[in-house]
Backbone as CSV, one residue per row, in Angstrom:
resi,resn,N_x,N_y,N_z,CA_x,CA_y,CA_z,C_x,C_y,C_z
1,MET,88.671,101.978,73.371,89.000,103.249,73.621,89.270,104.468,72.544
2,ASN,88.491,105.694,72.432,88.917,106.568,71.255,89.715,107.224,72.427
3,ASN,90.285,108.106,71.470,91.451,109.119,71.823,90.857,110.266,72.611
4,LYS,89.432,110.312,72.822,88.571,111.247,73.393,88.587,110.717,74.705
5,GLU,88.007,109.543,74.782,88.045,108.965,76.376,89.595,108.831,77.025
6,LYS,90.366,108.298,75.857,92.206,108.269,76.806,92.088,109.458,77.149
7,TYR,91.811,110.860,76.408,92.401,112.085,76.874,92.349,112.312,78.364
8,LYS,90.639,112.066,78.275,89.977,112.481,79.389,91.086,111.854,80.844
9,ILE,91.189,110.820,80.341,92.046,110.171,81.561,93.505,110.521,81.609
10,ALA,94.071,110.718,80.481,95.570,111.486,80.933,95.333,112.628,80.944
11,PHE,94.407,113.884,80.783,94.136,115.117,81.291,94.065,114.927,82.590
12,ARG,93.460,113.596,83.351,93.378,113.887,84.917,94.807,113.498,85.485
13,LEU,95.611,112.663,84.751,96.883,112.293,85.004,97.835,113.753,85.466
14,THR,98.136,114.047,84.212,98.775,115.088,84.239,98.436,116.580,85.355
15,THR,96.771,116.401,85.176,96.500,117.752,86.458,96.999,117.144,87.716
16,GLY,96.991,115.854,87.947,97.315,115.295,89.330,98.731,115.527,89.559
17,SER,99.364,115.212,88.511,100.945,115.321,88.439,101.088,117.081,88.516
18,SER,100.776,118.019,87.998,100.681,119.166,88.006,100.609,120.074,89.426
19,CYS,99.647,119.377,89.717,98.918,119.748,91.377,99.988,119.243,92.252
20,GLY,100.849,118.149,91.918,101.333,117.630,93.184,102.914,118.112,92.830
21,LEU,103.543,118.509,91.979,105.048,119.335,91.394,104.474,120.628,91.983
22,THR,103.567,121.401,91.768,103.157,122.327,91.779,103.135,122.898,93.601
23,PHE,102.369,121.733,93.945,102.779,121.791,95.515,103.897,121.673,96.211
24,LEU,104.874,120.484,95.660,106.383,121.066,95.867,106.864,121.815,96.255
25,GLU,106.853,122.581,94.638,107.569,123.863,94.591,107.069,124.939,95.572
26,ASP,106.010,125.041,95.609,105.356,126.134,96.928,105.735,125.231,98.307
27,TYR,105.804,124.535,98.584,105.828,123.668,100.073,107.473,124.040,100.248
28,LEU,108.402,123.736,98.925,109.874,124.072,99.479,110.195,125.786,99.148
29,HIS,109.637,126.023,98.437,109.595,127.770,98.803,109.316,128.172,100.002
30,HIS,108.354,127.947,101.040,108.221,128.036,101.874,108.795,127.568,103.179
31,ASN,109.277,126.440,102.606,110.195,125.408,103.971,111.316,124.912,103.527
32,GLN,112.163,125.795,103.821,113.648,125.806,103.499,114.691,124.449,104.323
33,LYS,114.000,123.879,105.017,114.978,122.958,105.487,114.764,121.393,105.150
34,THR,115.858,120.702,105.489,115.828,119.202,105.102,116.350,118.610,106.417
35,ASP,115.350,117.598,106.961,115.722,116.483,107.440,115.768,115.113,106.971
36,ILE,115.795,113.786,107.852,115.634,112.531,106.866,114.048,112.327,106.769
37,ALA,113.291,112.586,107.805,111.898,112.237,107.600,111.039,113.274,106.363
38,PHE,111.268,114.510,106.288,110.735,115.589,105.374,111.396,115.042,103.986
39,ILE,112.751,114.658,104.108,113.098,114.703,102.762,112.868,113.202,102.134
40,ARG,112.014,112.613,102.661,111.738,111.011,102.443,110.311,111.473,101.876
41,SER,109.659,112.370,102.901,108.284,112.746,102.313,108.131,113.274,100.833
42,ILE,108.985,114.218,100.402,109.238,115.136,99.562,109.640,113.823,98.120
43,TYR,110.495,112.884,98.734,110.829,112.115,97.309,109.726,111.272,96.934
44,MET,109.095,110.525,98.071,107.739,110.434,97.496,106.826,110.918,96.644
45,LEU,106.884,112.108,97.220,105.850,112.890,96.113,106.650,112.739,94.983
46,LEU,107.700,113.286,94.863,108.282,113.583,93.563,108.101,112.299,92.798
47,SER,108.770,111.125,93.262,108.448,110.233,92.427,107.203,109.679,92.070
48,TYR,105.997,109.961,92.925,104.470,109.588,92.459,104.395,110.508,91.527
49,ASN,104.586,111.862,91.230,104.415,112.669,90.369,104.820,112.324,89.092
50,VAL,106.237,112.239,89.015,106.872,111.533,87.711,106.001,110.610,87.258
51,GLU,105.560,109.325,88.006,105.149,108.642,87.236,103.601,108.590,86.660
52,LEU,102.701,109.404,87.083,101.580,109.791,86.941,101.929,110.927,85.060
53,LEU,102.741,111.466,85.390,103.273,112.538,84.003,103.472,111.387,83.011
54,LEU,104.477,110.427,83.221,104.971,109.423,82.049,103.534,108.576,81.859
55,LYS,103.316,108.344,82.962,101.868,107.494,82.206,100.972,108.038,81.709
56,SER,100.568,109.141,81.669,99.382,109.685,80.677,99.845,109.822,79.584
57,ARG,100.961,109.615,79.116,101.723,109.711,77.538,101.153,107.734,77.120
58,VAL,101.867,107.026,78.591,101.084,105.319,77.852,99.714,105.107,77.882
59,VAL,99.068,106.301,78.255,97.884,106.125,77.969,97.104,106.680,76.582
60,MET,98.089,107.575,76.270,97.601,108.275,74.866,98.017,107.714,73.917
61,LEU,99.138,106.473,73.936,99.565,105.893,72.762,99.155,104.468,72.924
62,GLY,98.395,104.312,74.055,98.367,102.522,73.852,96.809,102.497,73.180
63,SER,96.413,101.271,72.750,95.405,100.717,72.249,94.586,99.927,73.491
64,PHE,93.390,100.431,73.822,92.924,99.962,74.946,91.571,99.496,74.370
65,LEU,91.106,98.363,74.754,89.500,98.095,74.402,88.990,98.701,75.337
66,ASN,88.934,98.283,76.688,88.090,99.293,77.517,88.702,99.779,78.756
67,GLU,88.508,100.633,79.669,89.084,101.342,80.566,89.613,100.126,81.787
68,ASN,88.984,98.960,81.740,89.855,97.518,82.803,91.044,97.163,82.073
69,LYS,91.224,97.234,80.511,92.495,96.950,79.770,93.650,97.799,80.255
70,LEU,92.995,99.037,80.316,94.248,100.419,80.335,94.451,100.380,81.721
71,LYS,93.424,100.005,82.853,93.916,99.776,84.333,95.021,98.492,84.335
72,ASN,94.761,97.910,84.064,95.551,96.765,83.949,96.643,96.960,83.472
73,LYS,96.796,97.598,82.411,98.422,97.936,81.834,99.014,99.515,82.769
74,LEU,98.495,99.865,83.449,99.114,100.885,84.240,99.641,100.377,85.528
75,ILE,98.572,99.110,86.175,99.013,98.360,86.990,100.325,97.551,86.822
76,ASN,100.318,97.237,86.202,101.486,96.121,85.529,103.018,97.104,85.590
77,LEU,102.455,97.631,84.683,103.654,99.058,84.939,104.426,99.210,86.156
78,SER,103.179,99.179,87.142,103.952,99.632,88.466,104.554,100.601,88.781
79,HIS,105.288,101.006,89.324,105.870,102.411,89.759,107.366,102.361,89.339
80,ASN,107.319,101.316,88.149,109.123,101.090,87.745,108.961,101.924,86.633
81,LEU,109.907,102.990,86.596,110.177,103.849,85.557,111.245,103.055,84.341
82,ILE,111.678,102.153,84.487,112.413,101.711,83.523,110.873,100.939,82.703
83,LYS,110.122,99.884,83.239,109.247,99.562,82.155,108.450,100.860,82.037
84,ILE,107.808,101.566,82.377,107.516,103.019,81.861,108.075,102.949,80.314
85,LYS,109.349,103.347,80.582,110.495,103.956,79.652,110.434,102.627,78.092
86,LYS,110.253,101.858,78.909,110.462,100.551,77.553,108.937,100.413,76.816
87,GLU,107.686,100.896,77.930,106.435,100.939,77.208,106.293,102.174,76.039
88,LEU,107.351,103.243,76.178,106.811,104.459,75.618,107.814,104.712,74.777
89,GLY,109.185,104.021,74.934,110.109,104.304,73.713,111.270,105.471,73.517
90,SER,112.134,105.042,73.262,113.149,106.234,73.409,112.775,107.406,72.438
91,ALA,112.154,107.326,71.681,111.535,108.257,70.664,110.814,109.481,71.554
92,GLU,109.703,108.681,71.963,108.717,109.200,72.973,108.999,110.108,73.700
93,LEU,109.901,109.431,74.479,110.392,109.865,75.853,111.245,111.398,75.108
94,PHE,112.489,111.104,74.234,112.844,112.015,73.578,111.884,113.579,73.147
95,LYS,111.205,113.352,72.142,109.908,114.115,72.395,109.402,115.142,73.381
96,VAL,109.776,114.337,74.198,108.707,115.308,75.897,110.017,115.943,76.325
97,GLY,111.194,115.515,75.958,112.144,116.489,76.696,113.278,114.963,77.553
98,ILE,112.899,114.206,77.526,113.680,112.983,78.045,114.846,112.222,77.056
99,ARG,115.993,112.537,77.477,117.436,111.808,76.778,117.258,110.231,77.308
100,GLU,116.841,110.261,78.430,117.216,108.515,78.900,116.911,108.531,79.902
101,ILE,116.214,107.256,80.743,116.433,107.267,82.501,116.980,105.811,82.557
102,ILE,117.899,106.096,83.245,118.788,104.848,83.847,118.363,104.384,85.569
103,LYS,118.619,103.493,85.648,118.209,102.786,87.283,119.572,102.760,87.884
104,SER,119.505,103.095,88.864,120.613,103.007,90.060,119.890,102.070,91.047
105,ASP,121.260,101.856,92.260,120.468,101.289,93.182,119.276,101.235,93.616
106,THR,118.906,102.396,93.880,117.758,103.047,95.090,116.940,104.309,94.221
107,SER,117.585,104.617,93.130,116.523,105.632,92.363,117.243,105.282,90.756
108,TYR,116.316,106.494,90.011,116.126,106.270,88.595,117.066,107.826,88.587
109,ILE,117.958,107.975,87.488,118.164,109.128,86.607,117.608,109.856,85.631
110,ILE,116.664,110.736,85.536,116.250,111.002,84.277,117.372,111.975,83.657
111,LYS,117.935,111.851,82.587,118.454,112.618,81.504,118.062,113.402,80.677
112,THR,117.703,114.498,80.731,117.471,115.365,79.584,117.403,116.077,78.619
113,THR,117.034,116.126,77.607,117.402,116.900,76.786,118.131,117.938,76.136
114,SER,118.322,118.644,77.563,118.800,119.919,77.898,119.973,119.888,78.945
115,ASP,120.326,118.692,78.771,121.410,117.795,79.509,121.743,118.128,81.058
116,THR,120.673,118.267,81.441,120.724,118.271,83.228,119.721,116.641,83.602
117,GLU,120.345,116.409,84.568,119.688,115.387,85.304,119.173,115.648,86.560
118,ILE,117.779,114.599,86.588,117.027,114.520,87.457,116.960,113.053,88.320
119,LYS,117.087,113.307,89.638,117.219,111.782,90.594,115.985,112.124,90.895
120,ILE,115.551,110.492,90.749,114.158,110.643,91.509,113.958,108.582,91.817
121,GLU,113.917,108.908,93.339,113.825,107.846,94.254,113.062,106.779,93.758
122,ASP,113.580,105.908,93.672,112.468,104.682,93.135,111.356,104.391,94.314
123,PHE,109.735,104.314,93.935,108.733,104.740,94.888,108.819,103.580,95.637
124,ILE,109.010,102.239,95.273,109.027,101.166,96.441,110.016,100.937,97.207
125,ASP,111.329,101.441,96.864,112.437,101.741,97.486,112.275,102.935,98.436
126,ILE,111.967,103.606,98.363,111.973,104.597,99.509,110.844,104.868,100.356
127,ARG,109.454,103.977,99.723,108.435,103.333,101.166,108.858,102.762,101.847
128,TYR,109.524,101.794,101.547,109.859,100.443,102.358,111.345,100.231,102.770
129,ASP,111.937,101.628,102.497,113.848,101.145,102.964,113.542,100.941,104.470
130,TYR,112.933,101.493,105.233,112.993,101.759,106.591,113.126,99.685,106.910
131,LEU,112.088,98.829,105.955,111.822,97.601,106.797,113.150,96.785,106.451
132,PHE,113.943,97.488,104.968,114.804,96.637,105.102,116.357,97.113,105.744
133,GLY,116.387,97.835,106.747,117.478,98.706,107.422,118.418,99.480,106.470
134,LYS,117.849,99.984,105.496,118.732,100.862,104.857,118.610,102.568,105.328
135,MET,119.848,103.210,105.488,119.642,104.304,106.155,119.779,105.021,104.698
136,ARG,119.330,106.268,104.880,119.573,107.225,103.778,120.448,108.375,104.369
137,SER,121.894,108.939,103.854,122.132,110.116,104.478,121.383,111.228,103.799
138,ILE,121.798,112.645,103.960,121.229,113.590,103.735,122.356,114.620,103.350
139,SER,122.478,115.363,102.263,123.605,116.322,102.431,123.293,117.358,102.815
140,GLY,122.052,117.869,102.806,121.668,119.265,103.386,121.249,120.375,102.332
141,ASN,121.596,119.609,100.934,121.195,120.506,100.249,120.464,119.940,99.370
142,GLU,119.325,119.262,99.537,118.176,118.496,98.798,117.482,119.315,98.619
143,TYR,117.118,120.855,99.451,115.936,121.517,98.772,116.772,122.144,97.192
144,GLU,117.822,122.618,97.575,118.104,123.498,96.094,118.111,122.270,94.810
145,GLU,118.549,120.776,95.074,118.687,120.141,94.339,117.130,119.897,93.483
146,ILE,115.890,119.542,94.324,114.908,119.291,94.212,114.294,120.894,93.552
147,MET,114.423,121.825,93.938,113.797,122.734,92.989,114.471,122.804,91.503
148,LYS,115.828,122.278,91.635,116.022,122.331,89.723,115.547,121.186,89.236
149,TYR,115.338,120.299,89.828,114.493,118.972,89.419,112.957,119.460,88.748
150,LEU,112.377,120.137,90.342,111.180,120.816,89.371,110.967,121.854,88.255
151,LYS,111.984,122.474,87.923,112.194,123.043,86.933,112.537,122.467,85.546
152,ASP,112.853,121.335,85.610,113.249,120.711,84.369,111.490,119.431,84.059
153,LEU,111.278,119.818,85.617,109.959,118.371,85.409,108.654,119.529,84.873
154,PHE,108.919,120.531,85.245,107.922,121.525,84.582,108.030,121.602,83.241
155,LYS,108.830,121.517,82.705,109.282,121.915,81.056,108.980,120.495,80.632
156,ILE,108.892,119.550,81.414,108.509,117.923,80.752,107.175,118.082,80.746
157,LEU,106.776,118.460,81.889,104.933,118.588,82.096,104.429,119.391,80.977
158,LYS,104.907,120.246,80.651,104.491,121.498,79.269,104.038,120.348,77.813
159,SER,105.522,120.060,77.630,105.614,118.890,76.484,104.930,117.820,76.520
160,VAL,104.547,117.194,77.803,103.559,116.166,77.480,102.064,116.399,77.261
161,LYS,102.049,117.560,77.976,100.734,118.085,77.692,100.456,118.820,76.325
162,LYS,101.172,119.053,75.870,101.283,119.409,74.537,101.220,118.244,73.389
163,TYR,101.560,117.039,73.935,101.395,115.600,73.039,100.505,115.158,73.154
164,ASN,99.946,115.425,74.786,98.495,114.607,74.687,97.324,115.233,74.042
165,GLU,97.268,116.700,73.836,96.640,117.471,73.451,96.319,117.210,72.112
166,GLN,97.827,117.125,71.143,97.927,116.704,69.689,97.430,115.276,69.558
167,THR,97.346,114.181,70.294,96.981,112.818,70.090,95.517,113.218,70.465
168,GLU,95.060,113.785,71.116,93.522,113.751,71.303,92.728,113.876,70.126
């Protein structure tokens, strides 16, 4: 695959991520309530859109014989932000505004280069937690926290788009 072909795919990934993050921002702006069912869905959307954002860089930086090889790579990375982090490497993450991604018990902590932390729930864990009897507690200030996360994620998105365009 050449860079133009990869860019079309990366563009679709960042567009999806951008739409998803914008949806979350707009929704939270008008719906400032949190309950366990509500916040669970928000965390799933947040996790999914961060994954799309990071995978767009995997697409642009990788060498793929064809779309099937690319698809297999993305499927093998699954929803695991640590695998994606290893695929991209520290220098690449730093370029787009991420200092570190750390896995905790049920979530990832993304440390930004501007010294903020973004908590992203593990997509698999948040989807299937009820199967394993996991109970999440909510503090009631999730709305404010997620709005802060979105502010930082939009900065990362802007950087990712810029580097995707340069790689094109």
